[in-house]
C-alpha positions as a Python dict, from the first residue, in 0.01 Angstrom:
ca = {
    (1, 'M'): (0, 0, 0),
    (2, 'N'): (235, -146, 249),
    (3, 'K'): (146, -435, 477),
    (4, 'K'): (115, -222, 789),
    (5, 'T'): (-134, 15, 629),
    (6, 'K'): (-341, -278, 502),
    (7, 'N'): (-360, -429, 852),
    (8, 'N'): (-480, -99, 995),
    (9, 'I'): (-758, -79, 737),
    (10, 'N'): (-867, -436, 815),
    (11, 'K'): (-876, -359, 1185),
    (12, 'K'): (-1096, -56, 1124),
    (13, 'R'): (-1335, -261, 911),
    (14, 'L'): (-1356, -533, 1179),
    (15, 'I'): (-1427, -277, 1448),
    (16, 'T'): (-1696, -118, 1231),
    (17, 'C'): (-1859, -456, 1170),
    (18, 'L'): (-1854, -544, 1536),
    (19, 'C'): (-2009, -207, 1619),
    (20, 'C'): (-2283, -266, 1364),
    (21, 'I'): (-2347, -614, 1499),
    (22, 'Y'): (-2361, -475, 1852),
    (23, 'L'): (-2604, -202, 1748),
    (24, 'L'): (-2822, -454, 1566),
    (25, 'L'): (-2822, -676, 1876),
    (26, 'I'): (-2925, -382, 2096),
    (27, 'L'): (-3206, -292, 1854),
    (28, 'F'): (-3322, -656, 1847),
    (29, 'L'): (-3328, -688, 2226),
    (30, 'T'): (-3511, -356, 2263),
    (31, 'A'): (-3774, -468, 2014),
    (32, 'C'): (-3819, -798, 2200),
    (33, 'N'): (-3867, -615, 2529),
    (34, 'L'): (-4127, -389, 2374),
    (35, 'V'): (-4315, -687, 2235),
    (36, 'N'): (-4300, -869, 2568),
    (37, 'K'): (-4416, -558, 2752),
    (38, 'D'): (-4706, -517, 2513),
    (39, 'N'): (-4799, -885, 2553),
    (40, 'N'): (-4777, -856, 2929),
    (41, 'E'): (-4994, -547, 2925),
    (42, 'R'): (-5245, -729, 2706),
    (43, 'K'): (-5241, -1025, 2943),
    (44, 'T'): (-5286, -792, 3240),
    (45, 'V'): (-5579, -616, 3076),
    (46, 'T'): (-5731, -949, 2976),
    (47, 'S'): (-5678, -1089, 3324),
    (48, 'K'): (-5839, -783, 3480),
    (49, 'A'): (-6128, -808, 3243),
    (50, 'E'): (-6169, -1177, 3318),
    (51, 'N'): (-6151, -1110, 3690),
    (52, 'K'): (-6403, -831, 3652),
    (53, 'N'): (-6636, -1063, 3461),
    (54, 'E'): (-6598, -1332, 3728),
    (55, 'S'): (-6662, -1076, 4001),
    (56, 'T'): (-6967, -943, 3820),
    (57, 'K'): (-7094, -1295, 3765),
    (58, 'S'): (-7045, -1373, 4133),
    (59, 'S'): (-7220, -1050, 4233),
    (60, 'N'): (-7512, -1124, 4004),
    (61, 'E'): (-7543, -1469, 4150),
    (62, 'N'): (-7548, -1317, 4498),
    (63, 'L'): (-7817, -1075, 4390),
    (64, 'K'): (-8045, -1358, 4282),
    (65, 'P'): (-8315, -1404, 4551),
    (66, 'S'): (-8256, -1724, 4748),
    (67, 'A'): (-8545, -1917, 4898),
    (68, 'S'): (-8568, -1814, 5263),
    (69, 'T'): (-8660, -2052, 5540),
    (70, 'A'): (-9004, -1891, 5561),
    (71, 'Q'): (-9059, -1943, 5188),
    (72, 'I'): (-8954, -2306, 5216),
    (73, 'I'): (-9195, -2361, 5505),
    (74, 'E'): (-9480, -2194, 5315),
    (75, 'R'): (-9412, -2415, 5013),
    (76, 'Q'): (-9412, -2723, 5234),
    (77, 'I'): (-9741, -2612, 5390),
    (78, 'Q'): (-9904, -2579, 5049),
    (79, 'E'): (-9765, -2917, 4941),
    (80, 'K'): (-9902, -3078, 5258),
    (81, 'L'): (-10239, -2910, 5212),
    (82, 'S'): (-10268, -3029, 4853),
    (83, 'S'): (-10195, -3385, 4962),
    (84, 'M'): (-10462, -3394, 5235),
    (85, 'T'): (-10820, -3512, 5196),
    (86, 'I'): (-11104, -3301, 5334),
    (87, 'E'): (-11153, -3565, 5604),
    (88, 'E'): (-10792, -3525, 5715),
    (89, 'K'): (-10819, -3146, 5711),
    (90, 'V'): (-11134, -3140, 5922),
    (91, 'A'): (-10984, -3385, 6174),
    (92, 'Q'): (-10686, -3149, 6222),
    (93, 'I'): (-10921, -2881, 6353),
    (94, 'F'): (-11000, -3080, 6668),
    (95, 'V'): (-10814, -3102, 6998),
    (96, 'I'): (-10983, -3366, 7214),
    (97, 'T'): (-10919, -3592, 7511),
    (98, 'P'): (-10763, -3937, 7458),
    (99, 'E'): (-11092, -4081, 7585),
    (100, 'A'): (-11290, -3904, 7314),
    (101, 'L'): (-11043, -4033, 7055),
    (102, 'T'): (-11032, -4398, 7162),
    (103, 'G'): (-11369, -4446, 7327),
    (104, 'N'): (-11199, -4589, 7638),
    (105, 'K'): (-11307, -4476, 7984),
    (106, 'T'): (-10972, -4358, 8124),
    (107, 'V'): (-10659, -4348, 7909),
    (108, 'T'): (-10314, -4373, 8067),
    (109, 'T'): (-10130, -4555, 7787),
    (110, 'A'): (-10099, -4525, 7410),
    (111, 'G'): (-10117, -4855, 7224),
    (112, 'N'): (-10318, -5013, 6944),
    (113, 'A'): (-10638, -4834, 7045),
    (114, 'T'): (-10465, -4497, 7003),
    (115, 'R'): (-10298, -4598, 6677),
    (116, 'N'): (-10619, -4732, 6522),
    (117, 'A'): (-10817, -4427, 6633),
    (118, 'L'): (-10560, -4189, 6482),
    (119, 'K'): (-10583, -4378, 6152),
    (120, 'K'): (-10955, -4315, 6145),
    (121, 'Y'): (-10947, -3966, 6294),
    (122, 'P'): (-10610, -3793, 6232),
    (123, 'I'): (-10685, -3513, 6477),
    (124, 'G'): (-10481, -3200, 6541),
    (125, 'G'): (-10412, -3259, 6907),
    (126, 'L'): (-10487, -3419, 7241),
    (127, 'V'): (-10535, -3259, 7581),
    (128, 'Y'): (-10447, -3441, 7902),
    (129, 'F'): (-10605, -3408, 8245),
    (130, 'S'): (-10511, -3530, 8592),
    (131, 'S'): (-10676, -3869, 8533),
    (132, 'N'): (-10437, -3934, 8241),
    (133, 'I'): (-10126, -3859, 8445),
    (134, 'V'): (-10000, -4122, 8690),
    (135, 'T'): (-9620, -4129, 8705),
    (136, 'P'): (-9331, -3967, 8516),
    (137, 'N'): (-9240, -4285, 8326),
    (138, 'Q'): (-9603, -4357, 8241),
    (139, 'L'): (-9662, -4004, 8107),
    (140, 'R'): (-9343, -3998, 7904),
    (141, 'S'): (-9418, -4339, 7751),
    (142, 'M'): (-9773, -4236, 7662),
    (143, 'T'): (-9671, -3914, 7489),
    (144, 'E'): (-9377, -4074, 7306),
    (145, 'N'): (-9594, -4354, 7167),
    (146, 'T'): (-9869, -4112, 7071),
    (147, 'Q'): (-9628, -3891, 6875),
    (148, 'K'): (-9473, -4196, 6711),
    (149, 'Y'): (-9815, -4305, 6582),
    (150, 'A'): (-9894, -3950, 6467),
    (151, 'K'): (-9571, -3932, 6270),
    (152, 'E'): (-9644, -4269, 6106),
    (153, 'I'): (-10004, -4183, 6023),
    (154, 'E'): (-10019, -3807, 5977),
    (155, 'G'): (-9659, -3728, 5890),
    (156, 'M'): (-9650, -3451, 6150),
    (157, 'P'): (-9669, -3412, 6527),
    (158, 'L'): (-9980, -3369, 6738),
    (159, 'F'): (-10033, -3078, 6971),
    (160, 'L'): (-10009, -3252, 7309),
    (161, 'A'): (-10167, -3004, 7546),
    (162, 'I'): (-10223, -2954, 7917),
    (163, 'D'): (-10347, -2687, 8157),
    (164, 'E'): (-10035, -2616, 8359),
    (165, 'E'): (-10061, -2259, 8483),
    (166, 'G'): (-9891, -2313, 8819),
    (167, 'G'): (-10088, -2266, 9138),
    (168, 'T'): (-10428, -2432, 9161),
    (169, 'V'): (-10437, -2528, 8792),
    (170, 'A'): (-10141, -2764, 8750),
    (171, 'R'): (-10211, -3121, 8639),
    (172, 'I'): (-9850, -3229, 8688),
    (173, 'G'): (-9745, -2983, 8957),
    (174, 'N'): (-10025, -3097, 9188),
    (175, 'N'): (-9947, -3467, 9136),
    (176, 'S'): (-9739, -3593, 9429),
    (177, 'N'): (-9564, -3848, 9205),
    (178, 'F'): (-9390, -3567, 9018),
    (179, 'K'): (-9106, -3394, 9200),
    (180, 'V'): (-9131, -3060, 9022),
    (181, 'K'): (-9114, -2708, 9157),
    (182, 'K'): (-9455, -2573, 9254),
    (183, 'Y'): (-9589, -2218, 9264),
    (184, 'A'): (-9861, -2101, 9500),
    (185, 'D'): (-10042, -1873, 9255),
    (186, 'M'): (-9987, -1599, 8999),
    (187, 'A'): (-10156, -1326, 9203),
    (188, 'S'): (-9872, -1317, 9457),
    (189, 'I'): (-9615, -1277, 9178),
    (190, 'G'): (-9820, -1002, 9016),
    (191, 'A'): (-9855, -824, 9349),
    (192, 'I'): (-9479, -770, 9373),
    (193, 'K'): (-9447, -703, 8996),
    (194, 'D'): (-9167, -959, 8968),
    (195, 'L'): (-9107, -1011, 8595),
    (196, 'K'): (-8810, -1241, 8660),
    (197, 'K'): (-9032, -1462, 8872),
    (198, 'A'): (-9292, -1472, 8595),
    (199, 'Y'): (-9022, -1588, 8352),
    (200, 'E'): (-8910, -1848, 8606),
    (201, 'V'): (-9264, -1987, 8619),
    (202, 'G'): (-9267, -2034, 8242),
    (203, 'E'): (-8912, -2164, 8229),
    (204, 'T'): (-8970, -2418, 8508),
    (205, 'I'): (-9303, -2541, 8377),
    (206, 'G'): (-9174, -2547, 8019),
    (207, 'G'): (-8875, -2752, 8130),
    (208, 'Y'): (-9077, -3034, 8279),
    (209, 'L'): (-9352, -3027, 8015),
    (210, 'N'): (-9087, -3071, 7747),
    (211, 'K'): (-8928, -3351, 7949),
    (212, 'Y'): (-9260, -3539, 7956),
    (213, 'G'): (-9338, -3488, 7588),
    (214, 'L'): (-9597, -3210, 7613),
    (215, 'N'): (-9562, -2925, 7362),
    (216, 'L'): (-9862, -2697, 7426),
    (217, 'D'): (-9953, -2532, 7755),
    (218, 'F'): (-10291, -2365, 7787),
    (219, 'A'): (-10122, -2087, 7982),
    (220, 'P'): (-10063, -1816, 8085),
    (221, 'D'): (-10391, -1688, 8220),
    (222, 'A'): (-10434, -1347, 8056),
    (223, 'D'): (-10756, -1250, 8237),
    (224, 'V'): (-10729, -905, 8394),
    (225, 'L'): (-10920, -931, 8720),
    (226, 'T'): (-11137, -619, 8703),
    (227, 'N'): (-11455, -759, 8859),
    (228, 'S'): (-11427, -819, 9233),
    (229, 'S'): (-11730, -1049, 9212),
    (230, 'N'): (-11555, -1282, 8968),
    (231, 'T'): (-11534, -1638, 9099),
    (232, 'V'): (-11380, -1834, 8809),
    (233, 'I'): (-11035, -1668, 8783),
    (234, 'G'): (-10933, -1549, 9128),
    (235, 'N'): (-10561, -1586, 9207),
    (236, 'R'): (-10491, -1750, 8870),
    (237, 'S'): (-10454, -1394, 8737),
    (238, 'F'): (-10149, -1171, 8779),
    (239, 'G'): (-10379, -887, 8882),
    (240, 'T'): (-10595, -591, 8785),
    (241, 'D'): (-10358, -391, 8562),
    (242, 'G'): (-10372, -489, 8195),
    (243, 'N'): (-10031, -340, 8114),
    (244, 'L'): (-9855, -525, 8397),
    (245, 'M'): (-10051, -838, 8308),
    (246, 'A'): (-9923, -820, 7950),
    (247, 'K'): (-9560, -798, 8065),
    (248, 'M'): (-9604, -1086, 8310),
    (249, 'D'): (-9775, -1308, 8055),
    (250, 'L'): (-9509, -1243, 7792),
    (251, 'E'): (-9239, -1346, 8041),
    (252, 'V'): (-9421, -1672, 8114),
    (253, 'A'): (-9457, -1731, 7740),
    (254, 'K'): (-9087, -1665, 7687),
    (255, 'G'): (-8996, -1917, 7957),
    (256, 'L'): (-9216, -2177, 7790),
    (257, 'A'): (-9079, -2100, 7444),
    (258, 'D'): (-8720, -2129, 7566),
    (259, 'N'): (-8808, -2491, 7642),
    (260, 'H'): (-8985, -2552, 7307),
    (261, 'V'): (-9333, -2539, 7460),
    (262, 'L'): (-9608, -2339, 7291),
    (263, 'S'): (-9808, -2090, 7498),
    (264, 'C'): (-10175, -1997, 7477),
    (265, 'F'): (-10312, -1670, 7616),
    (266, 'K'): (-10658, -1725, 7763),
    (267, 'H'): (-10955, -1644, 7788),
    (268, 'F'): (-11024, -1377, 7522),
    (269, 'P'): (-11180, -1120, 7564),
    (270, 'G'): (-11109, -1159, 7936),
    (271, 'H'): (-11285, -1370, 8198),
    (272, 'G'): (-11173, -1140, 8478),
    (273, 'A'): (-11444, -887, 8398),
    (274, 'T'): (-11737, -1128, 8396),
    (275, 'E'): (-12032, -1216, 8608),
    (276, 'G'): (-12094, -1593, 8611),
    (277, 'D'): (-11891, -1894, 8502),
    (278, 'T'): (-11902, -2034, 8147),
    (279, 'H'): (-11832, -2381, 8286),
    (280, 'D'): (-12183, -2377, 8431),
    (281, 'G'): (-12374, -2152, 8193),
    (282, 'F'): (-12415, -1794, 8078),
    (283, 'A'): (-12136, -1550, 8165),
    (284, 'Y'): (-12114, -1193, 8044),
    (285, 'T'): (-11962, -851, 8077),
    (286, 'N'): (-12143, -528, 8000),
    (287, 'K'): (-11825, -344, 7905),
    (288, 'T'): (-11795, -173, 7569),
    (289, 'L'): (-11516, -246, 7324),
    (290, 'E'): (-11359, 89, 7408),
    (291, 'N'): (-11350, -3, 7777),
    (292, 'L'): (-11216, -352, 7708),
    (293, 'M'): (-10937, -215, 7488),
    (294, 'K'): (-10813, 3, 7774),
    (295, 'N'): (-10749, -287, 8011),
    (296, 'E'): (-10890, -638, 7955),
    (297, 'L'): (-10771, -665, 7595),
    (298, 'V'): (-10421, -526, 7659),
    (299, 'P'): (-10262, -870, 7726),
    (300, 'F'): (-10425, -1012, 7411),
    (301, 'Q'): (-10299, -720, 7206),
    (302, 'A'): (-9953, -800, 7343),
    (303, 'A'): (-10004, -1161, 7231),
    (304, 'A'): (-10090, -1041, 6881),
    (305, 'D'): (-9793, -804, 6870),
    (306, 'N'): (-9548, -1071, 6988),
    (307, 'D'): (-9661, -1365, 6772),
    (308, 'I'): (-9789, -1582, 7056),
    (309, 'P'): (-9888, -1909, 6882),
    (310, 'F'): (-10231, -1959, 7043),
    (311, 'I'): (-10511, -1748, 7183),
    (312, 'M'): (-10804, -1924, 7350),
    (313, 'I'): (-11141, -1762, 7294),
    (314, 'S'): (-11396, -1797, 7571),
    (315, 'H'): (-11774, -1838, 7570),
    (316, 'I'): (-11819, -1500, 7739),
    (317, 'S'): (-12102, -1284, 7605),
    (318, 'V'): (-12028, -917, 7535),
    (319, 'P'): (-12367, -767, 7440),
    (320, 'N'): (-12242, -407, 7440),
    (321, 'V'): (-11981, -500, 7182),
    (322, 'I'): (-12169, -728, 6939),
    (323, 'G'): (-12530, -635, 7018),
    (324, 'S'): (-12642, -982, 7132),
    (325, 'N'): (-12571, -1249, 7393),
    (326, 'T'): (-12393, -1479, 7145),
    (327, 'P'): (-12084, -1626, 7311),
    (328, 'S'): (-11755, -1479, 7189),
    (329, 'S'): (-11651, -1825, 7068),
    (330, 'L'): (-11937, -1818, 6815),
    (331, 'S'): (-11913, -1451, 6720),
    (332, 'K'): (-11762, -1341, 6390),
    (333, 'V'): (-11742, -987, 6526),
    (334, 'M'): (-11524, -1093, 6818),
    (335, 'I'): (-11314, -1349, 6633),
    (336, 'T'): (-11265, -1216, 6281),
    (337, 'D'): (-11348, -845, 6302),
    (338, 'I'): (-11183, -762, 6634),
    (339, 'L'): (-10920, -1025, 6722),
    (340, 'R'): (-10807, -1111, 6371),
    (341, 'K'): (-10850, -782, 6182),
    (342, 'Q'): (-10852, -497, 6433),
    (343, 'M'): (-10594, -644, 6670),
    (344, 'G'): (-10394, -814, 6395),
    (345, 'Y'): (-10361, -1159, 6546),
    (346, 'K'): (-10211, -1410, 6301),
    (347, 'G'): (-10178, -1723, 6517),
    (348, 'I'): (-10417, -2006, 6600),
    (349, 'I'): (-10748, -1917, 6762),
    (350, 'I'): (-10876, -2211, 6965),
    (351, 'T'): (-11204, -2229, 7154),
    (352, 'D'): (-11236, -2293, 7522),
    (353, 'S'): (-11382, -2636, 7589),
    (354, 'M'): (-11699, -2674, 7384),
    (355, 'N'): (-11855, -2905, 7643),
    (356, 'M'): (-11912, -2618, 7888),
    (357, 'G'): (-12256, -2517, 8002),
    (358, 'A'): (-12247, -2186, 7813),
    (359, 'I'): (-12248, -2392, 7490),
    (360, 'V'): (-12425, -2722, 7558),
    (361, 'N'): (-12714, -2564, 7750),
    (362, 'T'): (-12812, -2351, 7451),
    (363, 'Y'): (-12650, -2485, 7133),
    (364, 'G'): (-12625, -2837, 6993),
    (365, 'T'): (-12284, -2996, 6945),
    (366, 'K'): (-12287, -2975, 6565),
    (367, 'D'): (-12439, -2629, 6538),
    (368, 'A'): (-12201, -2475, 6790),
    (369, 'V'): (-11891, -2617, 6621),
    (370, 'I'): (-12009, -2516, 6273),
    (371, 'Q'): (-12094, -2164, 6389),
    (372, 'S'): (-11758, -2130, 6560),
    (373, 'I'): (-11568, -2226, 6244),
    (374, 'Q'): (-11784, -1994, 6034),
    (375, 'A'): (-11697, -1716, 6278),
    (376, 'G'): (-11324, -1771, 6220),
    (377, 'V'): (-11203, -2014, 6486),
    (378, 'D'): (-10913, -2238, 6379),
    (379, 'M'): (-10935, -2520, 6633),
    (380, 'I'): (-11217, -2671, 6837),
    (381, 'L'): (-11136, -2785, 7190),
    (382, 'M'): (-11328, -3078, 7338),
    (383, 'P'): (-11672, -3076, 7176),
    (384, 'Q'): (-11934, -3261, 7381),
    (385, 'D'): (-11952, -3534, 7116),
    (386, 'F'): (-11642, -3538, 6897),
    (387, 'K'): (-11764, -3781, 6630),
    (388, 'T'): (-12093, -3596, 6588),
    (389, 'A'): (-11907, -3266, 6563),
    (390, 'Y'): (-11658, -3409, 6312),
    (391, 'R'): (-11931, -3545, 6086),
    (392, 'G'): (-12123, -3221, 6123),
    (393, 'V'): (-11830, -3016, 5994),
    (394, 'L'): (-11780, -3254, 5700),
    (395, 'D'): (-12149, -3219, 5613),
    (396, 'A'): (-12125, -2840, 5637),
    (397, 'V'): (-11827, -2839, 5399),
    (398, 'G'): (-12015, -3073, 5166),
    (399, 'D'): (-12323, -2852, 5142),
    (400, 'G'): (-12131, -2523, 5131),
    (401, 'R'): (-12212, -2380, 5475),
    (402, 'I'): (-11838, -2390, 5542),
    (403, 'S'): (-11614, -2330, 5242),
    (404, 'Q'): (-11299, -2531, 5177),
    (405, 'K'): (-11121, -2196, 5165),
    (406, 'R'): (-11227, -2133, 5528),
    (407, 'I'): (-11092, -2476, 5628),
    (408, 'N'): (-10765, -2419, 5439),
    (409, 'E'): (-10710, -2084, 5611),
    (410, 'S'): (-10715, -2257, 5948),
    (411, 'L'): (-10506, -2548, 5826),
    (412, 'E'): (-10236, -2310, 5706),
    (413, 'R'): (-10210, -2162, 6055),
    (414, 'I'): (-10212, -2505, 6219),
    (415, 'L'): (-9943, -2641, 5986),
    (416, 'R'): (-9734, -2328, 6027),
    (417, 'V'): (-9722, -2370, 6404),
    (418, 'K'): (-9665, -2745, 6373),
    (419, 'S'): (-9364, -2670, 6153),
    (420, 'T'): (-9202, -2507, 6457),
    (421, 'L'): (-9255, -2831, 6650),
    (422, 'I'): (-9083, -3026, 6372),
    (423, 'K'): (-8794, -2780, 6378),
    (424, 'N'): (-8765, -2813, 6757),
    (425, 'Q'): (-8760, -3193, 6727),
    (426, 'K'): (-8470, -3171, 6480),
    (427, 'N'): (-8279, -2943, 6714),
}
């Protein structure tokens, strides 16, 4: 074999080797790519699975029921109830004058006498009259101090109430020291069916009540004036049409609420249909429940349907509804069967003043208050003798005439409404 032939053979072998090496390199790289692809696919699948698990976990967490504000409030109410003594619970049922609380003749300030009295009698609220109201600064100072003592002692605010309807019944509006907008009466507004004006009444009154530290207005007047001989209501009422009355009253209530002031529809089942005046003595209507539901009770049904916080029950007798002359404020039929159950009212039922002639001329202080609570009332307004009434209720709970369950039912409603005051204070 010559040298040239040998070189050619060597070249061929080298080329073959290089080709083999090249093919092996291609096969190796292809295999690596396949492995990497498989690993990437595995990672992708794993990642998707992990993401899916995280998403599912997050969804499950979202599906878990969270405690709503209402549930939190209800839990707080039960905690407060469980921490209260029966003496504290019974005291919460009363709304009285600052004079009845302190024993002083005329109260225009809140100092040690108020603080010491609240320690002994941690009542639910106070109601102020013209004699308690002197000047803007005086009123604001009195209410601020009173609430400060209540927070220290009771751990919750008092209902600080007033009758401020506008027109003839306006403790602040008719005081010349207060430069607030005044309204002639509600009848003139009802006559022109001006719902915006009705809202303005509530908004204006609510604005200055809030400014002076008052959180409960015994207004609007929800008495449909169906008896032309009626002397106690007159132009305090928006008129004779229950449906219009309901709309007007709700507008007033909205104006008050927009200023963090609680409203109270009064005087269930309607003083506009009565003969006589419960301030002096016996007052009644001969209407049947069917007749009352068509007109006089329409505003109160609206109150129930729209969660108005308070309804005031009067001492009116309705013999053709309950079969006796028992005042509505002492009647289980009127309070529990009709207002609470039939009409579905869930708020606080408060009596009209228990020192009126319709009560004191026939019933003793203790007996009237006990009967009213037994009938389903939540709060007692101004008994003739607060301390006697308070001890009377405690005795009735002690001997079983009033159950603790009955007291707790009212306290739950009271605390529920007071929770809105606490919320408003925070805002």
